N, C-alpha and C positions, 0 to 999 in steps of 0.2 A: 364106192366105199369112202373114197376121199371126200367127196362132196357131202356125205352124211356127217362125217366127223367135223367138217368145217361148219356145218349147220348147227350141230350140237354145241360147238364152242361159242358160236355167235349167240345162240339162245341163252346159254349160261351167263354170258357177259351182260346181255340185256336184262335177264332176270335179276342178276346181282345189283345192277344199277337201279332197278326199281325198288329192291328191298333196302339197300344201304345208300343213303344220299352222299356219303363221302367217307374218307378214311378217318378213323379215330385218332385222338392224340396219343402221344407216346405213353402217357400215364394209363390209358385204357386200351392200349394196343393188344393186350392179351385177351380182350373180349371181341376181337375181330372175328367175323364169320357168322353164317346164318344160324348156326346152332347156339350161338351165345346171345342172340338179340334179346331173348326173353329174360335174360338176367337183369337187364335194365328196363326193357319195354314190356308193357302189357300188349297183347295182340290188338292191334288197331288203336292203341292209346299212346299218349305221350309218356315220357318218363315220369314216374311218381317219386315224390320226395322220399317216401319210405324205402324205395328201392336204393336210392342214393345213400341213405343213412344206414342201410344194412351193411354197406361196405365201409362207409366213412364214419366209423364208430367214434372217432375223436370229436367230430362235430356233434354227433348224436349225444354224447355224454355231456357236453357243455350246454346244449340246448335243454336237456332234461333238468339241469340245475339252474337254468336261467342265466348263464354266464357267457361272456364273450360277445363278439360282433354278431354272430348268427342268432343271438337272442335279443338283439336290439330292435327297435321299431322299424328301422330301415330295411331289415331282412325278414323279420318274423312274418309268416303268412305267405311269403312268396315261394314260387317254384325254384328249385335249385337250378333248373335249366335256363331260367331267366338270366342268370349271371354266368353260369358255367355250361354253355352249349357245346355240343360235340359235332363230329363228322365234318370238321373243317380242315382236316389234314393232320399229319403227324406233328408238325411243328407249331400248331395253333396254341396260343397262350390261354389255356382254359381257366387258369387262375390268374387273373390280371391284377396281381398285388404288388405294389411298390411301397416298401417300408418307409421310405423317406417322404412319401406323399400321403401316407395313411393318416386319417383323422381318428385319433385314439378316443376322442369323446364319444364316438359312435359305439364304443364297447361299453361294457358295464364297469370299466375302470378308467375314467378320464384322467389324463395326466395333469397334475397340479403341482405348484411349488417347484421344488428341485427336480421332480420327475420329468419336467419339461426339458431339462438340459442334458439328461443322460442318454447314452446310446441304447438302441433297441436291444442289442445283444447283451447289455448288462443285466437284463431281466429274462429275456427270451433265450434260454439255453436249456438243454434236455434235463439237467438236474433239477430244474425248477418246475417241471411239468407235473401236475398232481391229478392225473386221470388214470384209470386202470391201465395196466401194462399193455393189454391187448389193443387199446385205443391209441397208444403213443406212436404207432408206426408212421403216421402221416402228420403228426402234430408238430409241425415246424414252428409255427407262430402262435399256437393255441395251447390251452391247457394249464395256464397259470392261475394260481389262486390270488384273490384280492387281499388276502391276509398279509400284513406286514411281515410276518414271520416266514412267509414263503420265500422272500428275498433277503430279509435282514435277520441277523442272529439276535436272538432274544437275550439281551444283556442281563435281564432280570431273572433268567432261568426259570420262567413260569411262576415266579413268586407273586406277580402282580396280575395274573390272568392274561387274556388274549386281546383285550381292547386297548391297543396302543394309542388310539385316537383320543382317549380320555386325558392323555398327558402330552402327546406330541402332535405335531402337524407335519405337512410335507415340506415346509420351508426349512426346518432344521430340527435335529433331536434336542439340541440345547440352545437356549434354556427351555426347560420343561414348561408346559402350559398348566401343570398341576397347580391347583389352588388348595392351600392348606385350610381354607375356610370350610371345605367340604369334608375335612378329616375330623377325627375325634379329638385332635389337639390343634385348636385354632391359635395361630401365631399372633403375638402382640408385643409391643415394646421392642426391646433389643433382640428378641427372637426373630423378628422380621428381617433384621440385618445380619443375622448369623448365617455363616456359610453352611449349606445343607450337610456337608461332610462331617461337621462337628457333632451332629446328632445321628446322622446316617453314615456310619463308617464304611470304608472300603476294606474288603478282605478277599481271600482266595477261596473259591468254591468250585469244586470239580476241576481244579487246575486252572481256573480262569478268574480274572478280576470280577468282583461282585460287590455291589453296594446294597446294603441292607436297608429296606424301607418298611417292610412289614415286620411285626414282632418287636418293635421298639417299645421299651417300657417308659411310661410317662405318668404313672399314677401319682408320683410325688416328685418334688424338685431333686431329691437325692438320686433319682434315676439317672440324672445327668451331672448334677453338681455335688461336690463334696461339702458336707456339713462342717464348716470351719468352727462351729460352736460346739461340736462334739455332743450334740443332743441336749445341751444345757437349756435351750429355749424351746424344746419340743420339735415336732415335725412340721408344723404349719409355718413354712417360711414366709408365706404371704401376710402373716400377721405383722411383719416388719418390713418386708421387701416388696417390690413390684417388678414387673418384667422390663421396665424402662432401664433400670440400672440397679445393681446391688448397692451402689453407694447412695442411692436415693432411698433413704430410710423413712418409713412412715412412723415418725416419732409419736404421733397421736395414738398409734396402735401398740407400739412396743412398750412394755412395762419394765422400765429401768429399775423399779423397786425390787425386781427379782434378782438384781445384781447386788454386789456389796456396797454400791454407792447410789442410793436413791436420789433422784434429781429433784431439787427444790429451787424455788425462786427463779433467778436469772438462768440457772442451769437448764431449765426447761426449754429455753429458746435457743440454746447453743447448738450449732451444728455438730453432729457426731464426730466429724473429721477434725474439729478444732481440738478435741482431746485424743481421739483415736487416729493419730496422724499416719502411722505406718500400717496398722492392721486393726480390723475390728476385733480381733482376738487378742490383741496385744494386752498384756497384763500391766495395768497402770497403777502407779503409786497414788494414793489419794488420802493418806492420813492427814496431810496438812494442805492448806491452800497453796503454799509455796511449791508443792509438787507439780502444780500446773501453772500457777501465776508467778510472774517475775516480781521481785521485790521492788515495788514502786518507790519505796522510801530509801532504797539503796543503802541498807544497813543502818539507817537512822534510828531504828527502834530496837537495836541490839541491847539486851540486858544481861549482864553477867556473861558476856561473850556468847550468848545464845540469841539467835534471831527470833524475835517474837512473831507468832503466827498472826495472819490477817484476821482470824476469827475472834481475836481479842477486841477488835474495834468494828469489824464489818460482818455482814451476814450475806446469805445467798440472795437476798432481795436487791443487792446492789452495793457497790463500793461507796456510793454517795446517797444519803448522808451517812457519816460514821455514827455509830451508836455509843461512841465514847462519851460518857456522861459528865455532867458538870460536877457531880460528886467525886468522880475519879480525878478530874482536873484539879479540884480544890485540895487534893491530897498531894499535889506536886509542890515544887518550891515557888510556884506562881499561881496562887488562888485567883480565880476570876471574880472581880467585884465591879460595881459601877457600870460604866459604859462598855467595859470589856466583855460584859455578859452578852452584849448584842453584836460583838465583832465576829464575823465569820472566821473559821479556822485558817482559811487560806491567807488572810491578811497578815498573820504572824508567822505561819509555818511554811509558807511557800516562798522561798528565796532563791535567787539565782537559778530559776527554772527547775527547782527541785524541792520536794517536801522535806522539811527538817523539823525535828521534834526535840532532839537533845542538844543542850549547850547553845541555845539560841539567845541567851541573855534574859535578864529580868528587869533591867532598867528601862526607863522610858525611851532613852536615846537609842536603845537596841532596835526599836521599831519605829520610833518617831524622829523626824528630822528636827534638829535644833534650829528653828527659824530665827532665833535671836543671835545666832553666830557668837561673836565675842563681846556682845553688848551687856551680858549679865556678869556682874562682879562675882568673884569666887565667894564673897561673903553671903551672897544670896543664891548660890548655885553649887552648894557643897555636894560633892560626889556626883555631879551632873544630874542631880535629881530635880525633876520638874515639880515635884510635890510641894516645894517651898512656896509656890505661887498658885499652881493649878490643882484642880480636883479631878479624881478619876471619873467622876460622874459626868463632867462636861468641861471642855477646854475653856469656854468663855466664863466659867465661874472662877473668878480670881479671888484669892484670900491672901493679900499682901499688905503688910503694915508699912505704909509709905513714910511714916514718921522716922523709921530707922535709916532712911536715906539722908536725913538732914534737911529735907525740903518738906516741911509740914504742909499738908493740903488743908487750907483754910478758906473760908468764904466760898466764892464761886468755884474755886479749885476742887472743892470736895464734891461738886455736882457733875463735873465733866467726865467723859470717858477717857480711859488710859491712852487710846490711840490719838486723841485730840492733841496731846502733847508729844507722844512718843513716835509719831509718824508724820510724814509730810505729804501734802496733796500731790506734789510732783513725783513722789516716790513712796507710794502707800505700802509697798511690800517690805521696805527697809524700816526696821524698828530701832530706835535709839534709846538706850538706857544709860549705860556707863559713859558714853560720849556726849550726853546731853548736859549742857551748862545750866546753872540756876539763874542766869540773867533773864530778865523779863522778855528781852528782845529775841530769845531763843524761840519763843512762841508768839509774841505780840509784835506788831509793827510800831515803830516809834513815830507817832504822828507829829511829834515836835521836831523831828529832824535834827536831834542832838542838841537842842537848845539848853537842855537840863542835864547834860552828861551823856555817858555812853550807853544808857539804857539798862544799867545794872539794877539789881533789886534795891540797892540802897538809893539810887537815883529816883526811881519811881515811887518808892514808899514814902518819900518826903511829902507827896501830895495825895497819893491814892492808897486805898485799902483793897483787900481781896473781895470786897462785897460788890463794888461797881466801879465804873470808870470816872465817876464824879470826883472832883478834887476835894474830897471831904476834909483832908488834912492841910489844905493850902491856907496860909494866913498872909494876906497882902501886907500886913504890918511888918512882916519879917523881910520885906523886900526893900529896895532903895527908894520906893515911892509909896509912902503910907497914904491910904485913901481916907479922906475926911470930908465932911460937909457934903456939898452937892455931888462930889465924886463918888460917894458911897451909894448914890442912887442910880448911877449909870450902869448900862449893860457893858459887859467885858468887851464886846465886839466894837463898842464905840471908840475904844482906845486901841485895842489889839486887832489890827486889820490883817486881812489875808495877804500873804507875800508869796513871791515865786522865786525860787532859786534853781537855776537850770531848768529841768523839766518837771520839778516837783512844786506843788502848791501846799502851803501850810499857814497856820495862824502864828503870827509873830508875837511871842509873849515877852521876850527879852528886848526891851527898848533901850536905845543908847542915849536918846535926848529926852530929858525930863522937863525942859523949859515950857512955860505956859504957851509961849508963842508957837511951839511945835504942834500944839493941838488947837489953840485959839488964835484966830486971826484978828 
């Protein structure tokens, strides 16, 4: 009996060894025994994948949706037992997975950007698994969705859909990759530089911070900007403004005639800010030019204690030239005649770096320099009036009666110019009138070197007239040596020889020796 029992025991051991090649791992230990073999094995066949997936529903669920490592090309089509073999003992590592060495690119979710630097457990934890509850039992590292919202809270609270990649990447959430070019409101000008939050405000929604992106009104500028004109110029802001700057006004488009001050002349080219310094809605006084323009004449045109307006002499076409007319000027105390008609206003009215119109004087000397200084006697310069000699038509036109001076212009004197006597070659700017003597030598050189006196008029007139230099009045009979006989036929130079005194050479007329022997040997 004992031998039979021993035989039966040894037979069972041998039979068991033939059916099971080794112990199952701890994970499958509950399948140990002959009666459980067909759970995984078909009789006479290897383990089928379908049998594995009947138990490992977490893997089956992922493979059905094409997700995870088991759906990658590295695993797809292979037998489960090729990687997860059994019967190697209770402690055999049937799942040889090391998270720190795992190549995530072999899954359907490669790690890019900042995902490369985070811990596995930051994403792989039970709350993030999105497979049926029945399949979650063994889903330690599996069952995550590739959707951003699986791990990240949707800041936009579903207002922008589920495609996070259209605006964000894995490098960072901010700045957004969103391009306004693809929106219904394309940004231009200053809108490009505007902080998003100015148009897309932050608010509280469902107890959380929320920034509104959809549902923003943009049909008109007033959706974001206040109409500072209060509707006066209509709703089309772009008729005057552009997106570069509100201060950049399209003056060609804006119709200023719709205001109380139509723009004319030079006003058309003036920058809006030159008048609207503080605000474009600022109500400006514009009844008079002086409401905007400073008094260039500094009160010089005040009449009856009232400052005359610029419009009396100027127009919007420009300050220069003035349209103050000749007819208006001729109604003043100084009518314009002669050469004054051609003189520009500035010559008389701009003095001491300022324009002056009142009380500037009406006498010649008020504008013209007295080049004669004190050379004109009061007799001929009454009231400092130049008109006694000069004409308003031309300075060079002189109408002076020289006979009143006591020096009558006769002979050649009547033909010469005034400056021939009244100026000197060595000082042409200095004119002499009152200080000029009536001696001939004031103008003429005494070629006789004083032989006939001091060169006074009386001295010269004994021999000469005003017609020429010939001694027409000289009579030799009136001298100490009367010419008679052959002497009358001699040339003057035969008796009157050239003499030298000092460094001057002259003809000697006054002879001291009249004896015959002094001339005849």
